[in-house]
C-alpha positions in Angstrom: 129.2 -19.1 130.8 126.9 -20.9 128.5 123.2 -20.6 129.0 121.0 -23.7 129.1 118.0 -22.9 126.9 116.3 -26.3 127.1 112.8 -26.7 128.5 110.3 -29.5 129.1 106.7 -29.1 129.6 104.7 -31.8 131.3 100.9 -31.9 131.1 99.3 -34.2 133.6 95.9 -34.6 135.4 95.8 -34.3 139.1 95.9 -37.6 140.9 92.2 -37.6 142.0 90.5 -40.9 142.7 87.8 -41.6 140.0 89.6 -39.0 137.5 93.0 -40.4 136.7 93.8 -43.7 135.2 90.2 -44.6 134.9 90.9 -47.6 132.7 93.0 -49.2 135.5 90.1 -48.7 138.1 88.6 -52.1 137.5 91.9 -53.7 138.6 93.2 -51.2 141.1 90.3 -49.4 142.4 89.9 -45.7 142.2 92.3 -44.9 144.9 94.9 -47.4 143.6 94.7 -46.0 140.1 95.2 -42.4 141.5 98.1 -43.6 143.6 99.8 -45.2 140.6 99.2 -42.0 138.6 100.9 -39.9 141.3 104.0 -42.3 141.4 104.3 -42.3 137.6 104.0 -38.4 137.6 106.6 -38.1 140.4 108.9 -40.6 138.5 108.6 -38.4 135.4 109.5 -35.4 137.2 112.6 -37.1 138.7 113.8 -38.3 135.3 113.3 -34.9 133.8 115.1 -33.1 136.5 118.3 -35.0 136.4 120.9 -32.6 135.1 123.2 -35.4 133.9 120.6 -36.2 131.1 121.0 -32.7 129.7 
């Protein structure tokens, strides 16, 4: 059986209001920017975790 030696490292800030996506806060607010950050992070995890891409 072949071993899969591929790895991906994802660095991300926690989705804390007032900390994440600060440049979007004027338009989305602190909570909205943090919510967007969380959605984008979860999408990234989903995309990386799909085995058919490897």
